[in-house]
C-alpha positions in Angstrom: -24.9 123.9 54.8 -21.8 123.2 56.7 -21.7 121.4 60.1 -20.7 124.7 61.8 -23.6 126.5 60.3 -26.0 123.8 61.4 -24.7 123.8 64.9 -24.7 127.6 65.1 -28.4 127.7 64.0 -29.2 125.0 66.6 -27.4 126.9 69.4 -28.9 130.3 68.6 -32.4 129.0 68.4 -32.2 126.9 71.5 -30.4 129.5 73.7 -31.4 133.0 72.7 -35.1 132.8 72.0 -34.9 134.9 68.8 -37.8 137.1 67.9 -38.4 136.0 64.3 -40.9 138.0 62.3 -40.4 136.0 59.1 -42.0 132.5 58.6 -39.1 131.6 56.3 -36.9 128.8 57.6 -33.5 129.7 59.2 -30.7 129.2 56.7 -27.1 130.1 56.4 -28.1 133.4 54.8 -30.4 134.4 57.7 -29.3 137.7 59.4 -28.4 137.3 63.0 -29.5 140.8 64.1 -32.4 143.0 63.0 -36.0 142.5 62.0 -35.3 140.6 58.8 -33.4 137.8 60.5 -33.4 136.2 63.9 -34.4 139.5 65.5 -31.6 139.6 68.0 -30.4 143.0 69.1 -27.2 144.6 70.6 -28.0 143.3 74.0 -27.8 139.7 72.7 -24.2 140.1 71.5 -22.9 139.2 74.9 -24.9 136.0 74.9 -23.7 135.1 71.4 -20.1 135.7 72.5 -20.6 133.4 75.5 -22.1 130.7 73.3 -19.2 130.9 70.8 -16.6 130.6 73.6 -18.4 127.7 75.3 -19.3 125.6 72.2 -16.6 126.5 69.7 -13.7 127.9 71.8 -13.9 131.2 69.8 -13.6 134.5 71.6 -15.0 137.6 69.9 -12.3 140.2 70.3 -13.8 143.7 70.0 -10.7 145.1 68.4 -10.7 142.4 65.7 -12.0 144.2 62.5 -13.4 140.8 61.3 -15.9 140.6 64.2 -18.5 143.1 62.9 -18.8 141.6 59.4 -18.9 138.1 61.0 -22.1 139.0 62.8 -24.1 139.8 59.7 -25.5 136.3 59.1 -25.2 132.6 60.0 -22.7 131.9 57.1 -20.4 134.8 58.0 -20.3 133.8 61.6 -19.7 130.2 60.8 -16.8 131.2 58.6 -15.4 133.3 61.4 -15.7 130.4 63.8 -14.0 128.0 61.3 -11.2 130.5 60.7 -10.5 130.9 64.4 -10.3 127.1 64.7 -11.9 126.6 68.1 -13.4 123.3 69.4 -15.3 120.9 67.2 -18.7 122.3 66.4 -20.4 119.2 67.9 -18.6 119.2 71.2 -18.4 122.0 73.9 -15.0 123.3 74.8 -13.6 121.6 77.7 -12.2 123.7 80.6 
């Protein structure tokens, strides 16, 4: 697991109170949305976007065709974050 994936899991679990139905541990392959993953829904997208901007310096642009696939699981979202080269995953973005 990459540092970005680890930090992303930590942030999502600490800040969004996911509704997990599965007792399986959260891994890089865990779905972000839906019943089989963290249990987040479309309302949570805004909160995910705020976390990404605050902690990674990455802005989810609705017109970016890479955004929707990036929101499928932890690994895909971490790859999107790394590709958009925001702040270090261990440090919040400074204003």
